N, C-alpha and C positions, 0 to 999 in steps of 0.2 A: 150404543148401536153397533159399534165395531165388534164388541164381544159377541153379540147375537149373530152377526154375520159369520164370525169365525166358527161358532158352534154349528150353525147350519151347514157350513162348508165341510166340517169334520163329519157330521152325520151323513151328508150326501156321499162323501168319499167312502165311508164305511159301508153304506148300502150298495154303492157301485162295486166295491171290491168283493162284497158278499155274493154278488151276482156273477162274478167271474169264474167261480168254481163249478165243476160238473159233478163233483162228489158232495154228498150232503155235509152240512156243518157238523153234525154229530160224529160222522166218520173222520172229518178233518181234525176235530178236537182229540179224538182217540188215537189217531195215527202218529207213528214216528216220523219226524220231519228231517232230522239231521243225519240220516244214514244214507250213504251212497250205495248204488246197486252192487258194485264189485265187493264192497265190504259185507253187504247183506248176504250175497250168495256164498261168500267165503266162510262166514261165521253164522250160518243159518241156525245152528243149534242154540246159539246165544239169543237169537231173536224169535225163537219158537213161541207161538201164541200171540205175538205182537201184530198189530194191524199196520200195514204199510200201504202207500199209494204209489202205484207204478203204471206205466203206460208203454205202448209199443204197437207193433204191427203183427197181425195174425199170420202165422206160418201154416198151422194145421189145426183142424178140429177133429176130435175123436169122440164119437158117441159110444158110451159103454152102457152096461145094463142099467145102472142107477145114476150115472153122472156123465157129464161132458167134460173132456179135458181139452183145453185150448193151449197150444204151444205158441208163445209170443216172442218176437224179437224185440227186446227191451230197448227203449230210447229214453233219454231224459225228457222231462216235461217242461213245456213252456209256461208262460205267465198265466195262461188260462187253463192250465192242466192238459193242454193238447200235446201229444207226443211229437217230438221233433222228427226230422227225416231219418230213414233207416240207416243211412251211412254214419250216424252218430251213435250207433248201438254200443252198449257195454256188455252184452250177453243175451242169454235167453232165459225165460222162465215158463213154468207150466201153471195154468190156472185151472183148478177143479171147481166145477159148478154142479150142485146137486140138481138133477133133472136134465131135461133135453134142451139143447140149443141148436137151432137149425143151421147146418153147415153152409147153406146158401146165403143166409143172413150174415153169419160170422165167417165170411169167405176169406180166402187167402188174400193178404194185402190190406184188409180193413184195419182201421186204426181204433184202438180201444184205450180207455183209462179205467183202472180197476182199483178198488179198495179190497184188500184181502188179508187173511191171517196167514202168517208164515207157518208151514207145517213141516218143512224139512227140505231134503235134497234127494233127487232121484237120478241115478246114473243110467243113461241110455246112449245109444250109438248114433252119431251123425256120420253118414256114410260108413266108414270103418273105424272111426275115431270115437273113443268114449268121451262123453260130455256130462258134466254135473248140472242138472237143472234145479233151480230154486223152485219150490212148489208152494203155491198159495191156495187157500180155500177162499173162494169168492164171497164177498159180502155185498159189494155193489159193482156193477159193470156199466160203463157208459160207452156206447158204440157211436163213434163220430160219423158224420155224413161223408159220403164219397165226394171227392173233389169234382168228378165228372157230373154227379147229380146236382151239385151246387151250380156248376156252369150251365147245365141244361135248364135249370130253373131261372137263372138270371137272363139267359138268352131268350127265353120264351115270354118273359115279363114285358108287358106293354104299359107305358105310362097312360094315365087317363087323358093326357093331352096329346096322345099319339094321333097323327093325321095320316090315314092310309093313302091319301093321294099325294102327299108330299114326297118328293124324291130328291136325292142329293145331286142328281145329274143336271147340268146346266140347261139342257134342252127341255127338261120337264120341271123347271123350277116353280112355275106358277100353276096353281090348280085350274084357274079359268083364264082364258085368253080372249 
C-alpha cells in the first residue's frame, strides 16, 4: 500500500509541475535550458537556430510590412515562467513575429514569456549609444495578464454567500431590529 501511495504522489507531482509552464511541453523539450541571457546575447552566433525561452517586459512594438518586432526588456523567469520585476533585467532583446500584433494589446509595460529561435544580433541606438540586441524569431508567445486587471477582477467578485445588507459598521450590524 505504501508503494502505491508513493507512485500516486509522484504522478500527481508530475502533473502539477506540467501545469506550471506557459510554454508547450514540445517547446520546453526542444529549448536550451542551461544558457544565461548575457552569455546568449554575447555568443549569439554560437546559438543561432537554437530554441530558447526568455521573458521580460515590452518596451516597444513596431509593425512592419510583413512582421511585428517587439523590443523586450529581458528579466529572468520565475518558477512558473513568469518574468521577474524589471529591475532584475540583464539586457534587451528583439522578438520578430510573422504577421500583425496589435500594439494596444502588446502595449509598453506588458509582461511576456516567449519561445523563439536565435537568429543573431542587431545593432541599434538607445538615445545616442549603440546597443546590440539579441534577435529571436517567435515560435510561441504568452502574454501575461496585467496586475491591475487581476485586481479589478478580484475586487468585483462577490461570494455566493455575500449579504448585501450586512455592513461592518457597528450601528448597522444587524439586518433586522
